[in-house]
Residue, then its C-alpha position, 0 to 999 in steps of 0.5 A: x375535871x369539869x368545874x360544873x358538877x351539879x345544879x342546886x335548887x334554892x327556895x326564893x327569898x320572901x318578904x312583905x312591904x306595905x301589905x305586898x308579898x315580895x319575892x326575890x331570887x335566893x343566893x347566890x344572887x344577892x338581889x332578893x336578900x338585899x331587897x328584903x333587907x332594904x324593905x325591912x329597913x324602910x319599914x323601920x325608918x318609916x315613909x309614912x307622911x313623907x311626900x314621894x321623892x321629897x328630900x326626907x323621903x329620898x334620904x330614908x331610901x338612901x339610908x336604907x341602901x347605905x345600911x344594906x349594901x355593906x351587909x350584902x357584901x359581908x354576908x351573901x355568897x354561894x351557899x354551896x361554898x359559904x354559910x349564908x345567914x339568910x334568915x337572920x339577915x332578912x328578919x324584922x329583928x335584924x332590920x330593927x337593930x340595923x335601923x336603930x341608929x337612924x331612927x328619928x322618933 
């Protein structure tokens, strides 16, 4: 029996960041969802007033990625075989909850 039995079509992952519409690949690719989460975390952590590539700016980028990558590994998979909480993971509420311990104000 062949391993490939069908093709699945999925909707793209959409988010927004600083007024831009961001579109990414859906699972089973993890890039779109992870990027959406990172951007959501950055909106929560705030980059306003930080000089581009300053230590504080880069620290916030690193914090957002350090929060997002474990979630990517824990929650993203091929939706044909495993449940994927895509809507929850890419929601502003989830980003706010994940970023809360890192917020400085």
